[in-house]
C-alpha positions in Angstrom: -36.3 -36.5 -11.4 -34.1 -37.9 -8.6 -31.0 -37.7 -10.8 -31.8 -34.0 -11.5 -32.0 -33.3 -7.7 -28.8 -35.3 -7.2 -27.0 -33.3 -9.9 -28.3 -30.0 -8.5 -27.2 -31.0 -5.0 -23.8 -32.0 -6.2 -23.3 -28.7 -8.1 -24.5 -26.7 -5.0 -22.1 -28.6 -2.8 -19.2 -28.1 -5.2 -20.0 -24.3 -5.4 -20.2 -24.1 -1.7 -16.9 -25.9 -1.3 -15.2 -23.6 -3.8 -16.6 -20.5 -2.1 -15.3 -21.6 1.3 -11.9 -22.5 -0.3 -11.6 -19.0 -1.8 -12.7 -17.3 1.4 -10.1 -19.1 3.5 -7.2 -18.8 1.0 -7.8 -15.2 -0.3 -8.3 -13.5 3.0 -5.0 -12.3 4.4 -4.1 -12.9 8.0 -3.5 -9.9 10.2 0.1 -8.7 10.2 1.9 -7.1 13.2 4.0 -5.0 10.9 2.5 -2.9 8.1 5.6 -3.6 5.9 4.8 -7.3 5.9 1.3 -6.5 4.6 2.6 -4.8 1.4 4.1 -7.8 -0.6 0.8 -9.8 -0.8 -0.6 -6.7 -2.4 2.2 -6.5 -5.0 4.2 -3.7 -3.3 7.7 -3.8 -1.8 8.2 -3.4 2.0 10.1 -0.1 1.7 7.1 1.9 0.4 6.6 3.2 4.0 9.5 4.2 6.3 10.5 2.5 9.5 8.7 4.8 12.0 5.3 3.0 11.8 3.8 3.1 15.3 0.6 1.1 14.5 -1.9 0.7 11.7 -5.5 -0.3 11.1 -7.2 -1.7 8.0 -10.8 -2.4 7.1 -12.0 -5.4 5.1 -12.4 -3.0 2.1 -8.7 -2.2 2.2 -9.0 1.3 3.7 -6.0 1.9 6.0 -4.7 4.4 8.5 -1.0 4.3 9.4 0.1 6.2 12.5 3.8 7.1 12.6 5.9 7.9 15.6 6.6 11.3 14.0 6.4 13.0 10.7 9.7 12.7 8.7 11.6 12.8 5.4 13.1 10.1 3.2 15.4 10.7 0.3 14.6 8.4 -2.6 15.4 9.7 -6.0 13.1 12.6 -4.9 12.7 13.9 -1.3 9.5 12.5 0.3 7.7 13.8 3.3 5.6 11.4 5.4 3.1 13.0 7.8 2.3 11.5 11.2 -0.9 9.9 9.8 -1.1 8.3 6.4 -4.4 7.1 4.9 -5.5 5.4 1.7 -7.1 2.3 0.2 -5.1 -0.7 -0.9 -6.0 -3.5 -3.3 -3.7 -5.7 -5.3 -1.3 -3.5 -7.4 -3.0 -0.2 -6.4 -3.1 2.3 -3.5 -5.7 5.1 -4.0 -7.0 8.1 -2.0 -3.6 8.6 -0.4 -3.2 11.4 2.1 -0.2 12.1 4.3 2.6 11.7 1.7 4.2 14.5 -0.3 7.1 14.8 -2.7 9.2 17.8 -3.6 8.9 18.9 -7.3 11.2 21.8 -8.0 10.4 24.2 -5.2 7.0 22.9 -4.3 5.6 20.1 -2.2 2.9 18.1 -4.0 0.7 15.4 -2.5 1.0 11.8 -3.6 -2.5 10.7 -4.4 -2.0 7.2 -5.6 0.5 4.4 -6.3 0.3 1.6 -8.8 2.6 -1.5 -9.0 3.1 -3.3 -12.2 5.9 -5.3 -13.9 8.6 -4.3 -11.4 7.8 -0.6 -11.4 5.9 1.7 -9.1 3.9 4.7 -10.6 3.4 7.5 -8.1 0.5 9.9 -8.9 0.7 13.5 -7.9 -2.4 15.0 -9.3 -2.4 14.9 -13.2 1.4 14.1 -13.2 2.9 10.7 -12.4 6.4 9.4 -12.0 7.5 5.8 -12.7 10.3 4.3 -10.6 11.8 0.8 -10.3 10.3 -1.2 -7.4 13.8 -2.4 -6.5 14.4 1.1 -5.1 11.9 0.4 -2.4 12.9 -3.1 -1.4 14.4 -2.1 1.9 12.4 -0.2 4.6 14.0 3.3 4.7 15.0 5.1 7.9 13.0 8.2 8.4 14.7 11.5 9.4 13.1 14.1 11.6 14.6 16.9 9.6 15.8 17.5 6.1 19.6 17.5 6.0 20.0 20.6 3.8 18.3 23.9 3.9 17.5 23.7 0.2 14.8 21.1 1.0 13.1 22.7 4.0 9.4 22.2 4.2 
């Protein structure tokens, strides 16, 4: 009976130790710059442009990014970033995105989610998605107030 209690206590102590170890090593420290937060979640730093003013993030991964101003970035497609961007991030996935749009032909369509896997990013715009190399987003892009050509006006 005493050995059973001793075994149970040892297992409980081991489980408690593992729980505390995972809690301390899996929780991310706060980052001053939103761009530094992205790599631990499997995303390159250049997913969001350089004009981040501040951000907030809940324990569940829901975030709000406040930009100095709305702006445009030319990747392989023209992308518009609103002054406020929202979503939910977990490793390899950003969901419920608002505040980012991309130009498809003559229309602006909202980016609703982004997945990261095997060196590629998949951008979801409703039922359609586009797969791009993550290398294209390694550097934090400079955001422009206006589109450079009239063909891309919002």
